[in-house]
N, CA and C of each residue as an Amber inpcrd file, in Angstrom:
protein
   363
  -9.7820000  49.0050000 149.8960000  -8.5470000  49.6230000 149.1640000
  -7.9830000  50.6120000 149.7540000  -6.6040000  50.5200000 149.8040000
  -6.0120000  51.4020000 150.7750000  -5.5670000  52.7510000 149.7830000
  -5.8560000  54.0340000 150.5740000  -5.7160000  55.0030000 149.6470000
  -4.4400000  55.6720000 149.5630000  -3.4950000  55.0610000 149.9710000
  -1.8740000  55.2140000 149.7940000  -1.3680000  54.5650000 148.4200000
  -2.1500000  53.4280000 147.9490000  -1.6610000  52.5610000 146.9670000
  -1.6430000  53.3050000 145.4230000  -2.3580000  54.4910000 145.4820000
  -2.3510000  55.3120000 144.2560000  -3.3290000  55.0170000 143.1210000
  -3.9610000  53.6030000 143.4370000  -5.0820000  53.3820000 142.4430000
  -6.5360000  54.0250000 142.9350000  -7.2540000  54.3190000 141.8230000
  -8.3560000  54.8780000 142.0450000  -9.5230000  53.9740000 141.5260000
 -10.6890000  53.9200000 142.1180000 -11.8100000  53.0820000 141.7930000
 -13.0220000  53.9300000 141.2010000 -13.6890000  53.5590000 140.3750000
 -14.7010000  53.8970000 139.7420000 -16.1490000  53.4550000 140.5390000
 -16.7880000  54.5230000 140.9560000 -18.0770000  54.3070000 141.5370000
 -19.3150000  54.2880000 140.3100000 -19.9630000  53.3650000 140.3620000
 -21.1010000  53.2050000 139.4860000 -22.2800000  53.2430000 140.2620000
 -23.1690000  54.1640000 139.8980000 -24.3350000  53.9970000 140.6180000
 -25.4550000  53.0660000 140.4590000 -26.1960000  52.4710000 141.1720000
 -27.2930000  51.6710000 140.7760000 -28.5320000  52.1840000 141.4050000
 -29.4120000  52.3950000 140.3590000 -30.7550000  52.6330000 140.7000000
 -31.9670000  51.7360000 140.5520000 -33.0650000  51.8020000 141.4270000
 -34.1190000  50.9110000 141.2900000 -35.4560000  51.9050000 141.5160000
 -36.5350000  51.3970000 141.0110000 -37.6440000  52.2150000 141.3270000
 -38.4540000  51.2730000 142.2510000 -39.3200000  52.0310000 143.1520000
 -40.3270000  51.3970000 144.3070000 -41.1490000  52.3050000 144.5470000
 -42.4610000  52.0070000 144.2670000 -43.5920000  52.8160000 144.3210000
 -44.8370000  52.3950000 145.4120000 -44.8290000  53.0940000 146.2830000
 -45.6870000  52.4060000 147.4810000 -47.0440000  53.5330000 147.7090000
 -48.1430000  53.0330000 147.7680000 -49.1950000  53.5450000 148.0910000
 -50.1860000  52.7980000 149.0890000 -50.4950000  53.4500000 150.2640000
 -51.1450000  52.7470000 151.2000000 -50.5370000  51.5850000 151.8140000
 -49.2470000  51.6100000 151.5770000 -48.6530000  50.6410000 152.4760000
 -48.2560000  49.4040000 151.5200000 -48.7610000  49.3350000 150.3270000
 -48.5450000  48.3340000 149.2960000 -47.6840000  48.9840000 147.9700000
 -46.8400000  47.8860000 147.4950000 -45.9020000  48.1210000 146.6350000
 -47.0140000  47.9030000 145.2800000 -46.6750000  49.2320000 144.2160000
 -47.4890000  49.0470000 143.0290000 -46.4130000  48.4500000 141.9420000
 -46.7570000  47.6110000 141.2680000 -45.7810000  47.2510000 140.1750000
 -46.1110000  48.1200000 138.8490000 -47.3990000  48.7650000 138.7920000
 -47.4900000  49.5780000 137.4430000 -47.3870000  50.9190000 137.8600000
 -46.4470000  51.1080000 138.4860000 -46.1130000  52.7220000 138.9140000
 -45.7900000  53.5230000 137.4860000 -46.1450000  54.7600000 137.5470000
 -45.9160000  55.6570000 136.2130000 -44.4460000  55.6570000 136.3240000
 -43.5490000  55.5920000 135.2190000 -42.2110000  55.8720000 135.1330000
 -42.0510000  57.4250000 135.4180000 -41.1400000  57.5200000 136.5240000
 -40.8560000  59.1850000 136.8200000 -39.5610000  59.1240000 137.1660000
 -38.5720000  58.4550000 137.1510000 -37.3950000  58.6250000 137.5300000
 -36.2550000  58.3850000 136.2450000 -35.2170000  58.9090000 136.3760000
 -34.3270000  59.1730000 135.1590000 -32.8540000  58.8960000 135.8290000
 -32.3050000  57.7970000 135.7260000 -30.6760000  57.7890000 135.8710000
 -29.7420000  57.9250000 134.7930000 -28.9570000  58.8490000 134.4100000
 -28.1550000  58.8470000 133.2250000 -26.7460000  59.1460000 133.3490000
 -26.1770000  58.6450000 132.5390000 -24.6450000  58.9000000 132.4090000
 -24.6500000  59.7760000 131.3850000 -23.4970000  60.5590000 131.0440000
 -23.4920000  61.5610000 129.7710000 -23.4800000  61.0380000 128.7580000
 -23.9210000  61.6730000 127.6550000 -24.2230000  61.3070000 126.4900000
 -22.6940000  61.4510000 125.5150000 -22.5970000  61.2440000 124.5340000
 -21.0520000  61.2960000 123.9060000 -20.8790000  62.5720000 123.5400000
 -21.7790000  63.5850000 123.4620000 -21.5860000  64.9880000 123.0090000
 -21.8860000  66.0680000 124.4180000 -21.6320000  65.5790000 125.7200000
 -22.0670000  66.3360000 126.9210000 -21.2660000  67.7110000 126.7580000
 -21.6870000  68.7570000 127.5300000 -20.9630000  69.9550000 127.5350000
 -19.6560000  69.7900000 128.2360000 -18.7970000  70.2170000 128.0770000
 -17.5090000  70.5770000 128.7200000 -17.7570000  70.4280000 130.2880000
 -16.9320000  69.5550000 130.8140000 -16.9330000  69.1130000 132.1740000
 -17.7650000  68.3860000 132.9510000 -18.9330000  67.7450000 131.9310000
 -20.0210000  67.1250000 132.4470000 -19.7650000  65.3340000 132.1630000
 -18.3050000  65.1620000 131.4910000 -17.9680000  63.7890000 131.0410000
 -18.4180000  62.6650000 132.0740000 -18.0660000  62.9770000 133.4140000
 -17.8630000  62.1100000 134.4300000 -19.1360000  62.0030000 135.3590000
 -20.2190000  62.8370000 135.3130000 -21.2870000  63.2270000 135.8580000
 -22.2870000  62.1410000 135.7120000 -23.0160000  61.9370000 136.6510000
 -24.2470000  61.1310000 136.7590000 -25.5850000  62.0430000 136.9720000
 -26.6450000  61.7930000 136.4030000 -27.6300000  62.7410000 136.6950000
 -28.7750000  61.8600000 137.0810000 -29.1570000  62.4140000 138.0870000
 -30.8800000  61.4360000 138.6360000 -31.7080000  62.4740000 138.6350000
 -33.1000000  62.1490000 138.3040000 -34.0630000  63.1460000 138.3510000
 -35.3060000  62.2860000 138.7540000 -36.1510000  62.7990000 139.4760000
 -37.4530000  62.3240000 139.7680000 -38.6680000  63.3890000 139.6160000
 -39.3800000  63.1280000 138.7800000 -40.3260000  64.0270000 138.4620000
 -41.7780000  63.4130000 138.9190000 -42.4550000  64.0030000 139.9590000
 -43.6730000  63.6310000 140.3760000 -44.7270000  64.6820000 140.1750000
 -45.9490000  64.2800000 139.4410000 -46.6690000  65.2450000 138.8500000
 -48.1050000  64.4420000 139.6230000 -48.9670000  65.7230000 139.7650000
 -50.5230000  65.2790000 140.2530000 -51.2120000  65.5710000 139.0480000
 -52.4200000  65.2840000 139.1370000 -53.4580000  65.3720000 137.8210000
 -53.3940000  64.2070000 136.9520000 -54.2240000  64.0230000 136.1270000
 -53.9210000  63.1750000 135.0050000 -52.6460000  63.2200000 134.0060000
 -51.4760000  62.8260000 134.6150000 -50.4080000  62.9100000 134.0330000
 -50.2160000  61.4990000 133.3160000 -49.7780000  61.6790000 131.8890000
 -49.5560000  60.4670000 131.2370000 -48.1650000  59.8550000 131.3030000
 -47.7400000  58.6830000 130.9620000 -46.5290000  58.1160000 130.9340000
 -45.8170000  58.9460000 129.8920000 -46.2370000  59.5710000 128.9060000
 -45.6360000  60.3040000 128.0410000 -45.0130000  61.6840000 128.2660000
 -45.9260000  62.0140000 129.0630000 -45.5500000  63.5030000 129.7500000
 -44.3660000  63.3250000 130.6370000 -44.5210000  62.5120000 131.5040000
 -43.1160000  61.7410000 132.4780000 -41.9370000  61.6950000 131.4590000
 -41.8310000  61.0190000 130.3370000 -40.8430000  60.5790000 129.8990000
 -40.5640000  61.9420000 128.8680000 -41.2950000  62.7450000 128.5950000
 -40.8400000  64.1690000 127.7100000 -40.3220000  64.8850000 128.8240000
 -40.7710000  65.1010000 129.9500000 -40.0710000  65.9950000 131.0050000
 -38.8470000  65.5110000 131.6070000 -38.3310000  64.1970000 131.6920000
 -37.4140000  63.3920000 131.8350000 -36.2910000  63.7710000 130.7400000
 -36.6410000  63.7450000 129.5850000 -36.0650000  63.9710000 128.2650000
 -35.4500000  65.5360000 128.3220000 -36.5520000  66.5430000 128.7900000
 -36.2380000  67.9930000 128.5710000 -35.0650000  68.1080000 129.9050000
 -35.1630000  67.5080000 130.8840000 -34.3590000  67.8360000 131.9410000
 -32.9710000  67.3030000 131.6750000 -32.9650000  65.9640000 131.0040000
 -31.6010000  65.3510000 130.3940000 -30.8830000  66.1360000 129.6000000
 -31.6740000  66.5920000 128.3450000 -31.0200000  67.3190000 127.1570000
 -30.4310000  68.5450000 127.6670000 -31.4640000  69.4330000 128.6460000
 -30.9160000  70.7490000 129.0960000 -29.5770000  70.4570000 129.8690000
 -29.7040000  69.6450000 130.8880000 -28.4970000  69.4260000 131.9000000
 -27.2080000  69.0770000 131.2350000 -27.3140000  68.2370000 130.3200000
 -26.1960000  67.7090000 129.5690000 -25.5410000  68.5700000 128.4200000
 -26.4010000  69.7050000 128.1320000 -25.9750000  70.5380000 127.0080000
 -25.3980000  71.9030000 127.6720000 -25.7470000  72.1090000 128.9360000
 -25.2860000  73.4680000 129.5960000 -24.2620000  73.2370000 130.1700000
 -23.4870000  74.2030000 129.7790000 -21.7850000  74.4080000 130.4140000
 -21.9940000  75.2850000 131.6690000 -20.8990000  75.2290000 132.4170000
 -20.9140000  75.9630000 133.7070000 -20.9490000  75.0520000 134.6640000
 -21.4460000  75.4420000 135.9460000 -21.3840000  74.8610000 137.2440000
 -22.7080000  73.9640000 137.1910000 -22.6290000  72.9640000 138.0120000
 -23.4990000  71.9310000 138.3260000 -24.9540000  72.7070000 138.5850000
 -24.8600000  73.6850000 139.4600000 -25.8810000  74.4680000 140.0300000
 -26.7820000  75.2810000 138.9600000 -25.8170000  75.6300000 138.0560000
 -26.2940000  76.4040000 136.7680000 -27.0060000  75.5110000 136.0380000
 -26.3970000  74.4630000 135.6540000 -27.1270000  73.4860000 134.7800000
 -28.4120000  72.8570000 135.1370000 -28.3800000  72.8570000 136.4800000
 -29.5210000  72.2790000 137.1100000 -30.6940000  73.1590000 137.1590000
 -30.4390000  74.4310000 137.4750000 -31.4870000  75.4500000 137.2320000
 -31.8900000  75.5560000 135.9090000 -30.9090000  75.4100000 135.0440000
 -31.4600000  75.4680000 133.4660000 -32.4410000  74.4350000 133.2180000
 -32.1270000  73.3300000 133.5660000 -32.8220000  71.8780000 133.2460000
 -34.3880000  72.0500000 134.2740000 -34.3750000  72.3460000 135.1890000
 -35.4380000  72.6910000 135.9310000 -36.3970000  73.8930000 135.4190000
 -35.7960000  75.0570000 134.7960000 -36.6360000  75.9030000 134.2710000
 -37.2290000  75.4210000 132.9800000 -36.3930000  74.5190000 132.0780000
 -36.8150000  74.0600000 130.7810000 -37.9150000  72.8940000 130.9740000
 -37.7080000  72.1910000 132.0430000 -38.9650000  71.4700000 132.3520000
 -40.1670000  72.1840000 132.9150000 -39.8630000  73.3700000 133.5770000
 -41.3000000  74.0700000 133.9040000 -41.8580000  74.4490000 132.8170000
 -41.1680000  75.0950000 131.8130000 -41.5610000  75.6010000 130.6960000
 -42.5350000  74.7650000 129.8280000 -41.9770000  73.5290000 129.6820000
 -42.3630000  72.4330000 128.9680000 -43.8430000  71.9470000 129.3810000
 -43.6540000  71.8290000 130.7620000 -44.9950000  71.4470000 131.6980000
 -46.0760000  72.7340000 131.1550000 -45.6780000  73.9720000 131.4360000
 -46.5520000  75.0860000 131.4170000 -47.0560000  75.1020000 130.0640000
 -46.3170000  74.7500000 128.9060000 -46.6400000  74.8250000 127.6460000
 -47.8260000  73.7250000 127.3640000 -47.5650000  72.6270000 128.0720000
 -48.4230000  71.1930000 128.0950000 -49.7190000  71.7320000 128.5390000
 -49.7170000  72.3830000 129.6430000 -50.8100000  72.5980000 130.3990000
 -51.7520000  73.6450000 129.8430000 -51.0390000  74.3830000 128.8380000
 -51.9810000  75.4070000 127.9770000 -52.7550000  74.9770000 127.1140000
 -52.2100000  73.7240000 126.3750000 -52.9840000  73.1030000 125.3560000
 -53.9020000  72.1390000 126.1830000 -54.2970000  72.0950000 127.1390000
 -55.1560000  71.1110000 127.9460000 -56.5500000  71.8950000 128.5340000
 -57.5520000  71.0980000 128.6560000 -58.7910000  71.7280000 129.4460000
 -58.1650000  71.7600000 130.8250000 -58.7350000  72.6000000 131.7790000
 -58.1670000  73.0100000 133.1280000 -58.3240000  71.6510000 133.8760000
 -59.5160000  70.7100000 133.8710000 -59.4680000  69.5670000 134.3600000
 -58.3580000  68.5220000 134.0620000 -57.6890000  68.7830000 132.9080000
 -56.7270000  67.9000000 132.4580000 -55.2550000  68.6750000 132.6440000
 -55.0300000  69.5160000 133.6070000 -53.7450000  70.0760000 133.8460000
 -52.9940000  69.4610000 134.9290000 -51.7300000  69.3430000 134.9300000
 -50.8160000  68.6160000 135.8270000 -49.9760000  69.9170000 136.6080000
 -49.7350000  69.5920000 137.7420000 -48.4850000  70.1610000 138.3280000
 -47.6590000  69.1800000 139.2320000 -46.6820000  69.4340000 139.7840000
 -45.6810000  68.5360000 140.2660000 -44.4550000  69.1730000 140.9640000
 -43.5330000  68.3390000 141.0910000 -42.2650000  68.6660000 141.5740000
 -41.2300000  68.0670000 140.8970000 -39.7320000  68.4900000 140.7840000
 -38.8460000  67.8140000 140.4350000 -37.6380000  67.8190000 141.2120000
 -37.1520000  66.7390000 141.4500000 -36.0620000  66.5070000 142.4640000
 -34.6510000  66.2030000 141.5570000 -33.7340000  66.7710000 141.5800000
 -32.4510000  66.2780000 140.9860000 -31.2190000  66.4010000 141.8150000
 -30.4870000  65.5220000 141.2750000 -29.1540000  65.2320000 141.9940000
 -28.1940000  64.7990000 140.9650000 -26.8090000  65.3750000 141.2240000
 -25.7800000  65.0900000 140.4020000 -24.5310000  64.3100000 141.0920000
 -23.8880000  63.1230000 140.6190000 -23.0340000  62.4360000 141.5570000
 -21.6210000  62.6900000 140.4720000
């Protein structure tokens, strides 16, 4: 497309999951990624953004905990007004609080820790 023709194109992200352990692809990987478009009632200024998050936990993390953390990140990000950085910080802090509270209710051997990677396009 010629940049001078005045037309704009819409970029739609495509996301796929690939989980490899020991050089072999694992089909039964724990769901740990989210790629989301804004909900109908996103905070002002977030209507055209796409949120991508990768939650990577160690320990006996359940698929349910991954889904909960993904939902916490998404809900907090989309409801936070302000800059992208501020919204991502709020989302990461909310996920951290959720994991902390979950760990408080578990035996020490059942606790999880991990990381969160987020990107907004």
